[in-house]
Backbone as CSV, one residue per row, in Angstrom:
resi,resn,N_x,N_y,N_z,CA_x,CA_y,CA_z,C_x,C_y,C_z
1,MET,0.844,-1.191,0.000,0.000,0.000,0.000,0.879,1.240,0.000
2,THR,0.311,2.358,-0.439,0.997,3.636,-0.414,0.689,4.343,0.895
3,ASN,1.738,4.800,1.566,1.574,5.528,2.821,2.121,6.939,2.622
4,ARG,1.213,7.931,2.559,1.594,9.321,2.299,1.829,10.121,3.569
5,ARG,1.818,9.479,4.712,2.058,10.192,5.962,3.558,10.483,6.120
6,PRO,3.916,11.494,6.912,5.341,11.674,7.244,5.862,10.441,7.977
7,TYR,7.102,10.099,7.719,7.720,8.977,8.413,8.487,9.510,9.622
8,ASP,9.205,8.625,10.333,9.742,9.026,11.641,11.223,9.381,11.611
9,ASP,11.782,9.627,10.437,13.188,10.066,10.298,14.204,8.985,10.668
10,GLU,13.750,7.794,10.972,14.698,6.750,11.373,15.468,6.255,10.159
11,PRO,16.813,6.337,10.180,17.585,5.869,9.016,17.502,4.351,8.887
12,LEU,17.690,3.877,7.671,17.730,2.436,7.435,19.075,1.913,7.928
13,SER,19.039,0.928,8.785,20.278,0.394,9.357,21.098,-0.317,8.293
14,ALA,22.385,-0.466,8.556,23.270,-1.140,7.604,22.831,-2.585,7.338
15,PRO,22.479,-3.375,8.373,22.007,-4.738,8.083,20.734,-4.758,7.255
16,LEU,19.812,-3.833,7.541,18.567,-3.787,6.764,18.845,-3.398,5.319
17,LEU,19.705,-2.413,5.114,20.066,-2.024,3.745,20.693,-3.186,2.990
18,ALA,21.591,-3.905,3.659,22.247,-5.044,3.009,21.214,-6.089,2.600
19,LYS,20.241,-6.326,3.468,19.199,-7.310,3.150,18.357,-6.850,1.970
20,LEU,17.968,-5.560,1.964,17.156,-5.046,0.867,17.921,-5.119,-0.455
21,ARG,19.212,-4.837,-0.412,20.006,-4.901,-1.643,20.118,-6.331,-2.155
22,ARG,20.239,-7.289,-1.239,20.282,-8.697,-1.669,18.968,-9.102,-2.325
23,GLN,17.876,-8.554,-1.841,16.559,-8.939,-2.349,16.180,-8.201,-3.627
24,THR,16.965,-7.208,-4.026,16.624,-6.415,-5.224,17.826,-6.317,-6.163
25,PRO,18.307,-7.441,-6.663,19.447,-7.406,-7.586,19.022,-6.861,-8.946
26,PRO,19.976,-6.474,-9.777,19.634,-6.039,-11.141,18.891,-7.145,-11.876
27,ARG,17.900,-6.741,-12.684,17.130,-7.728,-13.416,16.691,-7.134,-14.744
28,GLN,16.976,-7.843,-15.809,16.475,-7.510,-17.143,16.712,-6.036,-17.508
29,GLY,17.910,-5.539,-17.171,18.253,-4.169,-17.547,17.759,-3.103,-16.600
30,VAL,17.306,-3.494,-15.393,16.825,-2.525,-14.406,17.625,-2.706,-13.118
31,ALA,18.209,-1.602,-12.632,18.977,-1.620,-11.387,18.190,-0.880,-10.307
32,THR,18.238,-1.405,-9.084,17.576,-0.795,-7.935,18.638,-0.216,-7.015
33,HIS,18.543,1.088,-6.748,19.533,1.776,-5.921,18.865,2.318,-4.667
34,TRP,19.520,2.109,-3.525,19.015,2.576,-2.236,19.822,3.797,-1.821
35,ILE,19.150,4.932,-1.688,19.793,6.212,-1.406,19.482,6.604,0.037
36,VAL,20.523,6.780,0.826,20.344,7.077,2.245,21.273,8.217,2.648
37,GLY,21.110,8.669,3.867,21.925,9.757,4.390,21.126,11.046,4.447
38,SER,21.141,11.706,5.592,20.297,12.886,5.796,20.617,13.993,4.810
39,GLU,21.894,14.198,4.472,22.240,15.281,3.566,21.716,15.001,2.156
40,ARG,21.865,13.761,1.703,21.334,13.422,0.373,19.817,13.559,0.347
41,LEU,19.158,13.137,1.406,17.699,13.240,1.439,17.249,14.698,1.443
42,ARG,17.969,15.557,2.160,17.613,16.976,2.133,17.777,17.548,0.731
43,SER,18.852,17.158,0.042,19.073,17.644,-1.321,17.983,17.143,-2.258
44,PHE,17.619,15.869,-2.127,16.527,15.337,-2.945,15.211,16.022,-2.602
45,GLY,14.984,16.313,-1.326,13.757,16.986,-0.934,13.616,18.344,-1.604
46,ARG,14.702,19.098,-1.641,14.658,20.413,-2.294,14.400,20.279,-3.786
47,LEU,15.020,19.278,-4.407,14.841,19.083,-5.846,13.419,18.628,-6.170
48,ILE,12.870,17.734,-5.372,11.500,17.262,-5.597,10.508,18.394,-5.353
49,ARG,10.791,19.255,-4.419,9.927,20.426,-4.217,9.880,21.268,-5.487
50,ARG,11.034,21.525,-6.082,11.076,22.302,-7.325,10.331,21.596,-8.447
51,SER,10.542,20.298,-8.580,9.908,19.567,-9.682,8.393,19.504,-9.489
52,ASP,7.924,19.389,-8.233,6.482,19.410,-7.977,5.883,20.761,-8.344
53,GLU,6.585,21.836,-8.006,6.089,23.168,-8.349,5.961,23.334,-9.857
54,ILE,6.961,22.835,-10.585,6.943,22.960,-12.048,5.832,22.097,-12.645
55,MET,5.727,20.845,-12.178,4.746,19.927,-12.763,3.317,20.373,-12.460
56,LEU,3.041,20.677,-11.184,1.682,21.056,-10.817,1.344,22.470,-11.256
57,GLY,2.346,23.256,-11.617,2.082,24.587,-12.149,1.589,24.582,-13.575
58,GLU,1.679,23.431,-14.234,1.160,23.294,-15.592,-0.312,22.882,-15.503
59,PRO,-1.236,23.690,-16.033,-2.673,23.429,-15.823,-3.112,22.024,-16.199
60,ALA,-2.618,21.477,-17.314,-3.086,20.151,-17.738,-2.711,19.082,-16.717
61,PHE,-1.517,19.186,-16.143,-1.085,18.195,-15.168,-1.843,18.380,-13.854
62,TYR,-2.017,19.626,-13.449,-2.740,19.869,-12.207,-4.186,19.413,-12.326
63,ASP,-4.823,19.684,-13.477,-6.206,19.248,-13.674,-6.315,17.728,-13.660
64,ALA,-5.293,17.050,-14.231,-5.300,15.588,-14.210,-5.203,15.065,-12.776
65,PHE,-4.382,15.728,-11.958,-4.275,15.338,-10.555,-5.607,15.547,-9.835
66,LEU,-6.212,16.728,-10.017,-7.477,17.023,-9.344,-8.588,16.075,-9.781
67,HIS,-8.526,15.631,-11.038,-9.556,14.732,-11.554,-9.595,13.432,-10.752
68,ASN,-8.469,13.049,-10.148,-8.409,11.803,-9.387,-8.786,11.968,-7.926
69,VAL,-8.936,13.208,-7.465,-9.278,13.433,-6.065,-10.793,13.410,-5.915
70,ARG,-11.280,12.606,-4.970,-12.709,12.394,-4.823,-13.321,13.428,-3.870
71,PHE,-13.467,14.648,-4.387,-14.110,15.694,-3.608,-15.589,15.386,-3.359
72,ASP,-16.154,14.473,-4.157,-17.580,14.163,-4.036,-17.879,13.167,-2.931
73,ALA,-16.848,12.592,-2.323,-17.054,11.562,-1.303,-16.607,12.083,0.059
74,PRO,-17.140,11.505,1.143,-16.634,11.871,2.474,-15.132,11.672,2.556
75,ALA,-14.467,12.518,3.339,-12.999,12.522,3.353,-12.411,11.143,3.639
76,ALA,-13.012,10.409,4.570,-12.445,9.131,4.988,-13.042,7.933,4.253
77,ALA,-13.864,8.166,3.244,-14.494,7.055,2.531,-13.443,6.220,1.806
78,GLU,-13.614,4.909,1.815,-12.716,4.018,1.079,-13.250,3.899,-0.350
79,VAL,-12.920,4.858,-1.158,-13.461,4.923,-2.506,-12.848,3.825,-3.366
80,GLU,-13.610,3.373,-4.352,-13.127,2.305,-5.230,-12.208,2.834,-6.324
81,GLU,-12.396,4.094,-6.717,-11.548,4.699,-7.739,-11.102,6.067,-7.262
82,GLY,-9.915,6.474,-7.693,-9.418,7.788,-7.334,-8.847,7.829,-5.931
83,LEU,-8.608,9.050,-5.440,-7.982,9.260,-4.149,-8.949,9.967,-3.216
84,SER,-9.206,9.363,-2.063,-9.994,10.057,-1.057,-9.151,11.177,-0.464
85,LEU,-9.815,12.182,0.099,-9.078,13.285,0.716,-8.228,12.792,1.877
86,ALA,-8.751,11.851,2.648,-7.979,11.344,3.779,-6.704,10.645,3.322
87,SER,-6.758,9.951,2.192,-5.580,9.216,1.724,-4.437,10.135,1.328
88,LEU,-4.726,11.413,1.064,-3.677,12.372,0.726,-2.873,12.789,1.960
89,GLU,-3.415,12.541,3.130,-2.734,12.818,4.404,-2.306,14.280,4.522
90,LEU,-3.182,15.200,4.113,-2.910,16.625,4.196,-3.563,17.222,5.446
91,LYS,-3.040,18.355,5.904,-3.673,19.084,6.993,-5.002,19.663,6.505
92,SER,-5.862,19.969,7.442,-7.193,20.485,7.092,-7.100,21.741,6.248
93,VAL,-6.171,22.634,6.591,-6.038,23.873,5.831,-5.595,23.591,4.403
94,ASP,-4.749,22.574,4.233,-4.285,22.228,2.891,-5.402,21.568,2.080
95,ARG,-6.262,20.789,2.751,-7.420,20.214,2.058,-8.343,21.321,1.562
96,PHE,-8.558,22.318,2.421,-9.417,23.436,2.027,-8.807,24.165,0.835
97,GLY,-7.490,24.388,0.880,-6.826,25.062,-0.228,-6.905,24.266,-1.511
98,LEU,-6.853,22.951,-1.396,-6.949,22.097,-2.582,-8.312,22.254,-3.257
99,ARG,-9.357,22.354,-2.458,-10.689,22.572,-3.032,-10.801,23.934,-3.697
100,LEU,-10.095,24.913,-3.138,-10.229,26.291,-3.603,-9.425,26.568,-4.865
101,LEU,-8.292,25.905,-5.025,-7.357,26.237,-6.101,-7.957,26.249,-7.505
102,PRO,-8.815,25.280,-7.878,-9.322,25.289,-9.260,-10.103,26.550,-9.614
103,ARG,-10.609,27.262,-8.610,-11.416,28.450,-8.881,-10.558,29.716,-9.028
104,LEU,-9.266,29.596,-8.744,-8.402,30.773,-8.771,-7.794,30.975,-10.144
105,PRO,-7.438,32.228,-10.504,-6.684,32.456,-11.741,-5.328,31.777,-11.660
106,LEU,-4.767,31.467,-12.833,-3.549,30.664,-12.897,-2.412,31.227,-12.037
107,PRO,-2.099,32.534,-12.066,-0.990,33.028,-11.229,-1.196,32.751,-9.739
108,LEU,-2.450,32.953,-9.266,-2.728,32.670,-7.859,-2.708,31.170,-7.579
109,ARG,-3.128,30.396,-8.558,-3.101,28.940,-8.390,-1.669,28.452,-8.188
110,ARG,-0.751,29.003,-8.972,0.646,28.583,-8.837,1.216,28.959,-7.479
111,LEU,0.820,30.122,-6.957,1.244,30.479,-5.605,0.655,29.514,-4.582
112,GLY,-0.588,29.114,-4.796,-1.234,28.205,-3.875,-0.655,26.806,-3.883
113,LEU,0.073,26.450,-4.949,0.687,25.129,-5.035,1.949,25.017,-4.200
114,LYS,2.525,26.136,-3.824,3.797,26.103,-3.098,3.702,25.321,-1.785
115,PRO,2.606,25.468,-1.000,2.527,24.635,0.209,2.496,23.132,-0.093
116,LEU,1.856,22.740,-1.199,1.839,21.316,-1.548,3.236,20.835,-1.906
117,ALA,3.991,21.656,-2.644,5.357,21.279,-2.996,6.246,21.241,-1.752
118,ALA,6.044,22.195,-0.838,6.803,22.184,0.414,6.474,20.935,1.233
119,HIS,5.214,20.488,1.164,4.815,19.259,1.854,5.586,18.068,1.298
120,SER,5.773,18.016,-0.022,6.547,16.929,-0.623,7.982,16.933,-0.109
121,GLN,8.572,18.117,0.002,9.932,18.214,0.531,10.004,17.662,1.950
122,MET,9.037,18.028,2.781,9.017,17.531,4.147,8.886,16.014,4.188
123,LEU,8.068,15.451,3.294,7.893,14.003,3.264,9.198,13.289,2.937
124,VAL,9.933,13.819,1.967,11.220,13.200,1.604,12.196,13.285,2.770
125,GLU,12.233,14.441,3.428,13.179,14.617,4.527,12.826,13.755,5.728
126,SER,11.565,13.325,5.841,11.160,12.464,6.949,11.452,10.990,6.674
127,ALA,11.875,10.675,5.473,12.056,9.275,5.073,13.370,8.714,5.609
128,GLY,13.421,7.385,5.631,14.670,6.723,5.964,15.584,6.564,4.774
129,GLY,15.012,6.686,3.565,15.804,6.563,2.345,14.907,6.677,1.126
130,LEU,15.542,6.607,-0.017,14.845,6.595,-1.304,15.257,5.345,-2.054
131,CYS,14.348,4.859,-2.874,14.619,3.698,-3.720,14.450,4.142,-5.164
132,LEU,15.554,4.160,-5.897,15.578,4.658,-7.264,15.792,3.501,-8.230
133,PHE,14.914,3.394,-9.210,14.990,2.341,-10.223,15.499,2.963,-11.518
134,VAL,16.566,2.389,-12.052,17.219,2.936,-13.244,17.197,1.891,-14.353
135,ALA,16.625,2.274,-15.487,16.567,1.387,-16.654,17.793,1.609,-17.516
136,ALA,18.288,0.532,-18.096,19.508,0.620,-18.893,19.283,1.289,-20.238
137,SER,18.033,1.375,-20.675,17.747,1.974,-21.978,16.387,2.652,-21.926
138,SER,16.017,3.268,-23.034,14.709,3.921,-23.137,13.721,3.090,-23.935
139,ARG,14.041,1.838,-24.229,13.128,0.978,-24.965,11.843,0.774,-24.162
140,GLU,10.719,0.868,-24.856,9.436,0.774,-24.164,9.273,-0.547,-23.433
141,GLU,9.785,-1.625,-24.028,9.543,-2.936,-23.435,10.242,-3.102,-22.083
142,ILE,11.253,-2.277,-21.806,11.950,-2.425,-20.530,11.091,-1.928,-19.372
143,ASP,10.047,-1.164,-19.682,9.177,-0.674,-18.613,8.452,-1.813,-17.905
144,LEU,8.240,-2.928,-18.579,7.655,-4.086,-17.913,8.587,-4.573,-16.810
145,ALA,9.888,-4.636,-17.125,10.860,-5.057,-16.124,10.956,-4.036,-14.994
146,VAL,10.784,-2.750,-15.304,10.760,-1.727,-14.258,9.619,-2.019,-13.280
147,GLY,8.434,-2.299,-13.818,7.301,-2.613,-12.957,7.552,-3.826,-12.085
148,GLN,8.187,-4.847,-12.635,8.499,-6.040,-11.856,9.504,-5.727,-10.751
149,ALA,10.497,-4.875,-11.058,11.496,-4.497,-10.055,10.852,-3.694,-8.930
150,VAL,9.950,-2.771,-9.284,9.246,-1.986,-8.265,8.427,-2.904,-7.374
151,GLN,7.696,-3.831,-7.989,6.877,-4.759,-7.206,7.746,-5.582,-6.260
152,SER,8.876,-6.067,-6.754,9.763,-6.880,-5.929,10.278,-6.084,-4.736
153,ALA,10.706,-4.837,-4.990,11.229,-4.014,-3.902,10.134,-3.677,-2.898
154,TRP,8.942,-3.362,-3.392,7.846,-2.969,-2.500,7.440,-4.143,-1.603
155,LEU,7.437,-5.356,-2.150,7.135,-6.532,-1.330,8.207,-6.750,-0.272
156,ALA,9.472,-6.510,-0.647,10.558,-6.639,0.330,10.407,-5.609,1.440
157,LEU,10.031,-4.394,1.088,9.802,-3.351,2.090,8.656,-3.732,3.025
158,THR,7.580,-4.266,2.447,6.433,-4.668,3.260,6.816,-5.750,4.257
159,ASP,7.655,-6.683,3.829,8.106,-7.747,4.724,8.876,-7.194,5.919
160,GLU,9.510,-6.035,5.745,10.294,-5.421,6.823,9.501,-4.343,7.565
161,ASN,8.178,-4.288,7.335,7.298,-3.308,7.981,7.686,-1.869,7.644
162,LEU,8.206,-1.680,6.458,8.547,-0.352,5.973,7.415,0.191,5.107
163,SER,7.203,1.486,5.178,6.213,2.155,4.342,6.878,2.682,3.082
164,ALA,6.057,2.960,2.062,6.585,3.463,0.799,5.566,4.367,0.121
165,GLN,6.090,5.308,-0.671,5.249,6.201,-1.463,5.997,6.599,-2.719
166,PRO,5.395,6.450,-3.895,6.030,6.950,-5.117,6.181,8.473,-5.056
167,MET,7.337,8.960,-5.509,7.605,10.402,-5.634,8.056,10.608,-7.078
168,MET,7.118,10.887,-7.958,7.363,10.679,-9.386,7.541,11.934,-10.231
169,SER,7.496,13.118,-9.651,7.522,14.313,-10.502,8.810,14.417,-11.309
170,LEU,9.949,14.061,-10.724,11.211,14.120,-11.472,11.193,13.164,-12.660
171,VAL,10.663,11.962,-12.443,10.594,10.977,-13.529,9.625,11.448,-14.612
172,ILE,8.476,11.968,-14.202,7.475,12.429,-15.169,8.033,13.563,-16.021
173,LEU,8.680,14.526,-15.387,9.212,15.658,-16.150,10.373,15.233,-17.041
174,GLY,11.123,14.214,-16.641,12.144,13.665,-17.528,11.528,13.061,-18.769
175,ASN,10.390,12.369,-18.603,9.684,11.807,-19.751,9.123,12.906,-20.647
176,VAL,8.652,13.985,-20.035,8.174,15.115,-20.833,9.302,15.663,-21.698
177,LEU,10.482,15.824,-21.109,11.616,16.357,-21.855,12.015,15.443,-23.005
178,ASP,11.952,14.129,-22.782,12.388,13.169,-23.808,11.319,12.892,-24.859
179,HIS,10.059,12.875,-24.449,9.013,12.386,-25.345,7.857,13.352,-25.560
180,GLY,7.836,14.467,-24.841,6.752,15.418,-24.995,6.829,16.170,-26.308
181,SER,5.684,16.660,-26.746,5.673,17.486,-27.958,6.433,18.779,-27.698
182,ALA,6.809,19.440,-28.772,7.526,20.713,-28.631,6.700,21.709,-27.837
183,GLU,5.366,21.697,-28.055,4.499,22.622,-27.337,4.473,22.309,-25.844
184,THR,4.416,21.016,-25.506,4.376,20.640,-24.102,5.678,21.003,-23.399
185,VAL,6.792,20.693,-24.036,8.099,21.027,-23.445,8.216,22.535,-23.245
186,ALA,7.788,23.295,-24.243,7.862,24.756,-24.150,6.974,25.287,-23.035
187,SER,5.827,24.639,-22.798,4.921,25.118,-21.756,5.548,24.987,-20.370
188,PHE,6.378,23.975,-20.170,7.086,23.827,-18.899,8.328,24.712,-18.837
189,GLY,8.929,24.928,-20.004,10.208,25.624,-20.060,11.321,24.610,-20.215
190,LYS,11.848,24.479,-21.431,12.864,23.456,-21.682,14.077,23.625,-20.790
191,ALA,14.492,24.853,-20.564,15.663,25.091,-19.722,15.432,24.600,-18.292
192,LYS,14.204,24.797,-17.775,13.887,24.327,-16.431,13.985,22.807,-16.341
193,LEU,13.455,22.133,-17.363,13.499,20.668,-17.359,14.930,20.158,-17.470
194,GLU,15.728,20.800,-18.279,17.129,20.392,-18.414,17.899,20.639,-17.122
195,ASP,17.590,21.733,-16.433,18.248,22.008,-15.158,17.890,20.947,-14.113
196,LEU,16.612,20.548,-14.077,16.201,19.492,-13.149,16.960,18.201,-13.426
197,ARG,17.076,17.850,-14.694,17.779,16.611,-15.042,19.253,16.685,-14.644
198,ALA,19.880,17.807,-14.910,21.299,17.942,-14.574,21.506,17.832,-13.060
199,GLU,20.617,18.447,-12.282,20.756,18.372,-10.831,20.495,16.955,-10.329
200,LEU,19.527,16.269,-10.921,19.265,14.888,-10.531,20.477,14.008,-10.797
201,LEU,21.094,14.167,-11.954,22.282,13.370,-12.267,23.418,13.678,-11.307
202,GLY,23.498,14.934,-10.856,24.516,15.283,-9.877,24.256,14.666,-8.515
203,LEU,22.988,14.590,-8.132,22.638,14.017,-6.838,22.687,12.491,-6.847
204,ALA,22.465,11.883,-8.002,22.397,10.417,-8.097,23.327,9.929,-9.200
205,PRO,24.638,9.917,-8.949,25.558,9.407,-9.973,25.311,7.943,-10.316
206,GLU,24.512,7.263,-9.466,24.158,5.876,-9.771,23.443,5.753,-11.117
207,ILE,22.811,6.828,-11.558,22.047,6.784,-12.809,22.972,6.547,-13.998
208,GLY,24.142,7.169,-14.004,25.088,7.003,-15.105,24.451,7.338,-16.432
209,SER,24.572,6.414,-17.378,23.986,6.612,-18.709,22.582,6.025,-18.809
210,GLY,22.034,5.574,-17.677,20.704,4.963,-17.676,19.597,6.001,-17.600
211,ARG,18.391,5.508,-17.402,17.195,6.357,-17.347,16.492,6.159,-16.019
212,PRO,16.357,7.225,-15.206,15.572,7.085,-13.978,14.117,6.769,-14.325
213,ALA,13.625,5.641,-13.823,12.317,5.147,-14.262,11.266,5.136,-13.164
214,PHE,11.680,5.144,-11.896,10.711,5.118,-10.797,11.444,5.520,-9.527
215,LEU,10.720,6.208,-8.621,11.333,6.666,-7.373,10.338,6.484,-6.234
216,LEU,10.782,5.829,-5.182,9.991,5.638,-3.968,10.700,6.300,-2.790
217,ARG,9.923,6.904,-1.889,10.500,7.213,-0.572,10.082,6.085,0.356
218,VAL,10.963,5.710,1.276,10.694,4.574,2.151,11.064,4.959,3.584
219,GLY,10.456,4.290,4.533,10.783,4.556,5.918,9.791,3.915,6.864
220,PHE,10.026,4.137,8.139,9.131,3.642,9.180,8.170,4.757,9.557
221,GLY,6.904,4.431,9.632,5.930,5.460,9.951,4.625,4.869,10.430
222,PRO,3.743,5.716,10.939,2.423,5.256,11.381,1.584,4.819,10.191
223,PRO,0.568,4.012,10.406,-0.263,3.534,9.295,-1.059,4.678,8.680
224,PRO,-1.496,4.522,7.436,-2.301,5.561,6.796,-3.608,5.789,7.552
225,THR,-4.094,7.034,7.488,-5.379,7.333,8.115,-6.530,7.181,7.130
226,GLY,-6.217,7.158,5.838,-7.236,6.995,4.816,-6.832,5.924,3.833
227,ARG,-7.786,5.121,3.422,-7.517,4.036,2.494,-8.394,4.199,1.264
228,VAL,-7.913,3.687,0.155,-8.722,3.637,-1.061,-8.790,2.194,-1.519
229,GLY,-9.859,1.888,-2.243,-10.013,0.536,-2.750,-9.156,0.301,-3.974
230,ARG,-9.274,-0.850,-4.540,-8.543,-1.193,-5.761,-9.542,-1.613,-6.833
231,LEU,-9.209,-1.298,-8.068,-10.054,-1.737,-9.164,-10.045,-3.254,-9.235
232,PRO,-11.147,-3.874,-9.640,-11.164,-5.340,-9.743,-10.208,-5.813,-10.824
233,LEU,-9.610,-6.972,-10.572,-8.721,-7.561,-11.560,-9.510,-8.018,-12.770
234,ARG,-8.922,-7.829,-13.930,-9.573,-8.268,-15.160,-8.647,-9.232,-15.895
235,SER,-9.216,-10.246,-16.466,-8.428,-11.215,-17.210,-8.143,-10.679,-18.608
236,VAL,-6.839,-10.574,-18.929,-6.448,-10.099,-20.245,-5.386,-11.032,-20.810
237,THR,-5.304,-11.056,-22.110,-4.250,-11.821,-22.776,-3.116,-10.875,-23.089
238,PHE,-1.927,-11.200,-22.609,-0.786,-10.312,-22.768,0.447,-11.118,-23.108
239,GLU,1.122,-10.722,-24.146,2.378,-11.375,-24.528,3.517,-10.437,-24.181
240,SER,4.371,-10.866,-23.260,5.447,-10.009,-22.793,6.434,-9.715,-23.915
241,PRO,6.824,-8.433,-24.093,7.844,-8.119,-25.085,9.214,-8.623,-24.666
242,LEU,9.334,-9.065,-23.401,10.608,-9.617,-22.943,10.724,-11.104,-23.253
243,GLY,9.681,-11.653,-23.882,9.728,-13.054,-24.238,8.964,-13.915,-23.271
244,PRO,8.713,-15.171,-23.622,7.945,-16.060,-22.736,8.737,-16.419,-21.502
245,PRO,8.044,-16.727,-20.403,8.745,-17.167,-19.194,9.392,-18.521,-19.440
246,PRO,10.473,-18.841,-18.678,11.111,-20.138,-18.861,10.177,-21.275,-18.507
247,ARG,10.291,-22.383,-19.263,9.444,-23.537,-18.996,9.943,-24.295,-17.782
248,SER,8.991,-24.748,-16.981,9.387,-25.558,-15.820,9.746,-26.952,-16.288
249,ARG,10.645,-27.539,-15.573,11.086,-28.905,-15.904,10.416,-29.884,-14.951
250,VAL,9.916,-30.960,-15.508,9.263,-31.974,-14.710,10.224,-33.124,-14.472
């Protein structure tokens, strides 16, 4: 499950880190990196704050985010689709501001987003570490392996009673820079996106020539106060671009 509450600042111990690294080896062109240390986390927190401000300052992205928030349901309702207000784990004043923002003109809306971006920075700084998934290439089919690596790491974290939350604005804006239309890139500001990427590469030399594909904050924290349901599973036929699974031997 995703836990959006602040964590308790407890660093991941050396034995725990060693165990997590053993459980998340490189697989199919995807490497899992565990980033720890208070100074690195503070630097990542500042960078994620900037990237959140840039991403949510773009009306199309902000509207897409708001579309998933269930303002029509009671705050603590376990909704089947979207995000309940309680699951966002925001203060009451921030919930009120979230409802108000869509009615404001764009310049005021961008000012109103700053507390949300500052909240993201605080969440990163409260974590015990970050888990960064790096793909060896930009081939679309490798994203399946990214998903498998994320699932494997998240299950390992759950086994250790650790909480996790995706922190994806840096990854999303990197995809915008690489694959967005010229108009979309220009709307964000190409120079801003390039600066974010350069700073990320400076903070995470583990990336090297790879592609940052997913980012989790992890740590010990209290359980979520709001839960959301899950969509029902549907049976689909899917042929993996990575090839068929190995046959079992009898």
